[in-house]
DRENDO-1510 file (C-alpha; in Angstrom, 1 decimal, always signed):
<recs>
REC; n; res; u; v; w
REC; 1; MET; +34.5; +137.8; +134.6 .
REC; 2; PRO; +34.6; +134.0; +134.7 .
REC; 3; PRO; +33.0; +132.2; +131.7 .
REC; 4; GLY; +29.3; +131.7; +131.9 .
REC; 5; ILE; +28.7; +134.8; +134.2 .
REC; 6; GLN; +26.3; +137.2; +132.5 .
REC; 7; THR; +26.8; +140.9; +132.8 .
REC; 8; ASN; +24.8; +143.9; +131.7 .
REC; 9; HIS; +26.0; +146.7; +129.5 .
REC; 10; ARG; +27.7; +148.2; +132.5 .
REC; 11; GLY; +29.7; +145.1; +133.1 .
REC; 12; LEU; +27.8; +144.3; +136.3 .
REC; 13; THR; +26.2; +141.0; +137.3 .
REC; 14; GLU; +22.6; +140.9; +138.5 .
REC; 15; ARG; +23.9; +140.5; +142.1 .
REC; 16; ASN; +26.1; +143.6; +141.6 .
REC; 17; GLU; +23.1; +145.6; +140.4 .
REC; 18; VAL; +21.0; +144.5; +143.4 .
REC; 19; PHE; +23.9; +145.4; +145.7 .
REC; 20; CYS; +24.2; +148.9; +144.2 .
REC; 21; HIS; +20.4; +149.6; +144.3 .
REC; 22; HIS; +20.2; +148.5; +147.9 .
REC; 23; TYR; +23.4; +150.3; +148.9 .
REC; 24; VAL; +22.1; +153.7; +147.7 .
REC; 25; ARG; +19.0; +153.2; +149.8 .
REC; 26; THR; +20.7; +152.2; +153.0 .
REC; 27; TRP; +24.4; +153.2; +152.7 .
REC; 28; ASN; +25.2; +149.9; +154.4 .
REC; 29; ALA; +27.5; +147.7; +152.4 .
REC; 30; ARG; +27.1; +144.6; +154.6 .
REC; 31; THR; +23.3; +144.6; +154.4 .
REC; 32; ALA; +23.4; +145.4; +150.7 .
REC; 33; ALA; +25.7; +142.4; +150.1 .
REC; 34; GLU; +23.4; +140.1; +152.1 .
REC; 35; VAL; +20.3; +141.3; +150.2 .
REC; 36; ALA; +22.1; +140.6; +146.9 .
REC; 37; GLY; +22.8; +137.1; +148.0 .
REC; 38; LEU; +26.5; +137.7; +148.7 .
REC; 39; SER; +28.7; +137.2; +151.7 .
REC; 40; HIS; +28.4; +140.1; +154.2 .
REC; 41; LEU; +32.2; +140.4; +153.8 .
REC; 42; THR; +31.9; +141.1; +150.1 .
REC; 43; GLY; +30.3; +144.6; +150.5 .
REC; 44; ARG; +33.5; +146.5; +151.3 .
REC; 45; THR; +35.3; +144.8; +148.5 .
REC; 46; LEU; +32.6; +145.7; +146.0 .
REC; 47; LEU; +32.8; +149.3; +147.0 .
REC; 48; GLN; +36.4; +149.4; +145.9 .
REC; 49; LYS; +35.5; +148.4; +142.3 .
REC; 50; PRO; +35.4; +151.2; +139.8 .
REC; 51; ARG; +32.3; +149.8; +138.0 .
REC; 52; ILE; +30.4; +149.5; +141.3 .
REC; 53; GLN; +31.5; +153.1; +142.3 .
REC; 54; ALA; +30.3; +154.4; +138.9 .
REC; 55; ARG; +26.9; +152.7; +139.2 .
REC; 56; ILE; +26.4; +153.9; +142.7 .
REC; 57; ARG; +27.1; +157.5; +141.5 .
REC; 58; GLU; +24.6; +157.0; +138.7 .
REC; 59; LEU; +21.9; +155.7; +141.0 .
REC; 60; ASN; +22.5; +158.4; +143.6 .
REC; 61; ALA; +22.3; +161.2; +141.0 .
REC; 62; ALA; +19.1; +159.7; +139.6 .
REC; 63; MET; +17.6; +159.6; +143.2 .
REC; 64; LEU; +18.7; +163.2; +143.8 .
REC; 65; LYS; +17.2; +164.4; +140.5 .
REC; 66; ALA; +13.9; +162.5; +141.2 .
REC; 67; SER; +13.6; +164.1; +144.6 .
REC; 68; ASP; +14.5; +167.5; +143.1 .
REC; 69; ILE; +17.4; +168.2; +145.5 .
</recs>
């Protein structure tokens, strides 16, 4: 991470978190990137990052548990 960029305890920026939350609701990387204030081209790149993948798995598991599936 470049200096001055704040990350949470998962090593994700606020925009990364917004991307992950929107992605698990829509399963559309382009739209999730745009909602997060990122270039629509960034979505596919983010999906390749291990920390993003892990966060998406966490959020998806929480959603499934909440819906009792």
